[in-house]
N, C-alpha and C positions, 0 to 999 in steps of 0.2 A: 253659593252666587250670589253675584253683584246685584241689585235692583238694577231693573232696565230704567234708566232714564228719561222723565217725562218726553213727549214731543215740545210743549211749548214753557218755558221760562215765562211768568204775566209778574214786572216788577212794579214795587209803588213804593213812592217816599209818603214816610205820613208826617206830619207835627199839625198838632190841634185839628185834628179831620174829622172828629165822633159825628158832627154833623151831616157829613155829604157819604160814609162809610157803608152805611146801610143800605143804600142804592146801589154802590159796589158790590159787595157781596153779593148782592141778590143776583146781578149780575154774572157773579161765576154761577152761582150757584145754580144756574139754569139754565148754562152752556151745556149742550148737546154731544159735544165733544168735551171728555174729562181727563182727556191728556195733558195736563198739564199742571205746575206749581207754582204759587203762587205767592213769592219772596217779598215780603213788606220790612222798610229799616224807616225807622220810626229814630226825627228829634228829641228823643225825652221830652213826648210830649205833655204838657201839663193839664190840660183837661183828659175825659172817659177814654183817647183813645186806646191805649194799652190793653186798660182794662178789659175790652171789647174782644179787643183781637183775641188774649189768650183764652178767651171763650169766644172764638168765633166757630162755627160748624161751617169749615172749610178743610175738608183732611187734606190740602194738599199745602196748605199752609204755611207756609216756611217765617215768622218772625221776632224781628229785635228791634231793642232799641237802643239807641246812642248818640255822647256829643255829637252833632256835623256840622258841618259848614255849609251847608245849605244840600236843594237839590240832585247837585252832580255828585256829590260827597257821597250824602247817601246810596246812588246810582254804585257807583263800584263799590261801593261796601257791599252792595245786592249781587254784582256781578259776580263776588268772589263767592257765589254760595249756589251759581245760578247751576245747573245742570241739564237743563230742555237743550234741543237740537236748535231750536228759536226764542229770541227774545226781543217780546213787545212792551216798552213802558205804560202804564197806563195812571193816570194820576188818579187821585182817591176822590174825585169832582165828578169824571171821567164813569161811562161804563162801556160796553159791548151793545153793540148797535141792537143787536136782538140774541134769540138762542145758538142761533145756528151759525156765529160767525167763525168758530175754533173750527168747527166743523167744515163747516166751507177753506177755508182757508187750508186747513190739514186736504184735504180732495183736492186742493191748486194745487199746491208744493208737491206733490205724490202723483200728478199725473204730468207734472212738466218734464220738457224732454230732457235737461241736464239742470242741479242740484242750485237752486238762488241760494245766493251770499245774502241778497238783501229783495224783500215782495212786498210789495206796495200798493197797499190800497185806499180809501178812501175815510175822511172826518166829518164830521156834521159838528159844527158851531151852535152855543148856545143862542143864538139868534134863528136859527134854523137854513143857515149859508153853509153848505157842500162841500168841500175841499179837495183835489185829489192831491194825489202826493205823487212827485212825477221827478225825476233825480237827470240830471243831460246839464247843457248850461248852462241853461237856469238858474241852476244849483249856485252858478257864483255870483249870481247879482241875487240874489233872495234863499233865504230859507224854503225849499220847494220842498221840503219832505216831513213831514208832520211827525211826531215819535210816536203818538197813539196812531196814526196810522201806516205802520211802518213793524215789521217781522227782520231782524238779524240774526243772519247766523252766529250762532256762538263762537264757533273759531273767532270771527271777527276782534272778539275780548281776549283773546288771544293776549293780542299786541298790540291793545289800543282802552284807556281810562281817560274820561273827559278831564278839559285843565281846568283846573277849580281856580283858575288868576281870572274866568270869565263867569262870572255865576249866572250871568241869565239867559243866555243862547250859545252855550260851551256844546249843546247836541249836532250844530251847526258846521264843526269841524268835522265829524263824522263824517257827516255825510258828504262834505266839498274833497276826503278822504279819498273815499268810497266813488265819488265821480271822476277825481283823478285816474282810476283803476279802471281797467277791463272788466269786473267785473259781472256779474250772469244774474240780471233783476228779473223779476216775472211782475209786470203791472199786471194787478187785477182792478176788478170796478165792484167789489165789496166794501161795501160802506160797512168800517171797521167798529167804529167808538163816534162815541158822543160827549163831545168835550164839553165840560163843563167854561165859566167864565172868566173864570179868575188865574185861571197859568199865568206865569210868572212873565211868558212871555208876552203876554196879554195882557196884564198890567202894567207894564214896564214904558219906561219914556222910550220912545222910540229913537232919539240920536243914539242912546245908550248902546241901543240893538246891534245899530248900525257901527258902532264901533268895537264893541263884542266880535261880529263879523270879518268887520278885519283885519282885528288883531290872530281871530283865528283864521283865515284864509289863506294870509302871508305868510302858514307855515307851510302853506303845500303849492301857493301858486307864484309867480313872480310879482314881486311886491308892488312896484311901479301899477300892474294891473289892476291889483286892491286897492292901489290907493284912490285913482282913476275910480270904479265901484264906489267907493266910500262917498268920494265926493258927490258923485251920482246917485248914489240913495240920501246925499243928506238931501241936495237941492232938493229930491221930489219932494221930501217928508216935510220942508221948510215952504215950497211951492202948496201944496197939499191944505196946510195950515194958514197960508194966508189966505186960500180962498173959503175954507171953513170962516174965517173971520167976517169974510163979507158976502158969509150967507150962499153959498156957491157949494153943491154938492160936489166935495171932490172922491 
């Protein structure tokens, strides 16, 4: 008899992440719901990441290390090993908000009237701001779904992998694709994760983010509309930079 698959697949991409991993590991170990697998895909770290993970006391850990072209390449590789009913992507410098997060998410999913393809909650950033992930028309304008605050049905990835030509914000494409489909979404108020301050999208040039969003959005919506939204985003970034340069809170 084959082993029952876990309810959750927690996927983490690492590269020289040793300084952050102990906090994430503790967050996983203290979860009241242990019905998960932790899939770590490393990019041939040069620090002690591999040594630490190979001796890590997380029974559900699946660790592999190989050359990759960035975080989304690592995500794609990790997805090939994922067996869970739902997938969540947690960065090496992130952690679950408290020890009951997975338990409450599982209860919310199992009590839903229909099987959700996407489960959304909240995330808290390093400066203690809290954001609610939501999907709808706003998703065409901004990346309104934070991957640390979203659980995707594993079946979604049977036909989807991240586009590696957009290295910074490739997860945006999946959110646009799901917005275009009439999928079942479960919105919750659960604070899912505490996010680190060094995520790739938070340390990237805003103009680059909008270019990437336009490239990905154009694959699923009318290109003219995508271009208008791109120009609006660029104009907004420029406006905020001018105001900040004048000492005005933008």
